[in-house]
C-alpha positions in Angstrom: -29.8 238.3 118.1 -29.3 242.0 117.7 -26.5 243.8 119.9 -26.0 247.6 120.5 -22.4 248.5 120.5 -22.4 252.1 122.2 -19.0 253.7 122.0 -17.8 257.0 123.6 -15.0 259.0 122.1 -12.2 260.4 123.8 -12.1 264.3 123.8 -10.0 265.8 121.0 -9.8 262.9 118.7 -11.8 264.2 115.6 -8.6 264.1 113.6 -7.9 260.3 114.5 -11.4 259.5 113.9 -11.4 261.0 110.4 -8.3 259.3 109.6 -9.6 255.7 110.8 -13.1 256.4 109.4 -12.6 254.6 105.9 -11.4 251.4 107.7 -14.3 251.7 110.3 -16.9 252.1 107.5 -15.5 249.2 105.6 -16.4 246.9 108.4 -19.8 248.4 108.6 -20.4 247.8 104.9 -19.5 244.3 105.2 -22.0 243.7 107.9 -24.7 245.6 105.8 -23.8 243.2 102.7 -24.4 240.3 104.9 -27.6 241.6 106.1 -26.6 241.9 109.6 -26.5 245.8 110.2 -29.8 247.3 111.6 -28.3 250.8 112.0 -25.0 252.5 112.6 -23.8 256.2 113.0 -21.8 258.7 115.3 -23.2 260.9 117.8 -22.6 264.6 117.0 -21.3 266.7 119.7 -23.7 269.5 118.9 -27.2 269.5 117.4 -26.3 269.2 114.0 -26.0 266.8 111.0 -22.5 268.2 110.3 -20.9 269.2 113.6 -17.7 270.5 112.0 -14.9 271.1 114.5 -17.3 270.1 117.3 -16.8 266.4 116.3 -18.5 263.7 117.7 -19.1 262.1 121.2 -19.3 258.6 120.0 -20.8 256.1 117.9 -23.8 253.5 117.9 -23.9 250.2 116.0 -26.8 247.7 116.2 -26.1 244.6 114.4 -27.1 240.9 114.3 -24.4 238.3 115.8 -24.6 234.9 116.9 -23.6 235.7 120.6 -22.8 238.4 122.9 -19.1 237.2 122.8 -19.1 237.4 118.9 -20.5 241.1 119.1 -18.0 242.0 121.6 -15.0 240.5 119.7 -16.5 242.4 116.5 -16.4 245.7 118.5 -12.9 245.1 120.0 -11.4 245.0 116.4 -12.7 248.4 115.5 -10.4 250.7 113.8 -11.3 253.5 116.1 -10.0 251.6 119.2 -6.5 251.1 117.5 -6.4 254.9 116.6 -7.1 255.8 120.2 -10.7 257.5 119.3 -13.0 255.4 121.8 -12.8 255.8 125.6 -15.3 253.4 126.3 -17.4 250.6 124.5 -20.4 248.8 125.8 -21.9 245.9 124.2 -25.2 244.4 125.2 -28.2 242.6 123.8 -31.0 244.6 122.1 -34.5 243.5 121.3 -36.0 245.4 118.3 -39.6 245.9 119.0 -40.7 248.7 116.6 -41.1 249.5 113.8 
């Protein structure tokens, strides 16, 4: 089943986010290579593809896991958590309907 991992950034963590980004992306690439990643990306803090110094307000990952517990365990190991970027992470089941 798919699970949505919805993370909210702490204010003022852009520098920490950028430092932890390579490790964060490495985990997402691994999910993609396993055929489990539906979509992933950040939420820009402003209405722009490149928000610059405005940074981001969080991230969304939708991926396939065997259970909610497995999805939560994967989310709990995100490098952004260790770097102090995320303030809150919510993991919940997601049912893809379209397209």
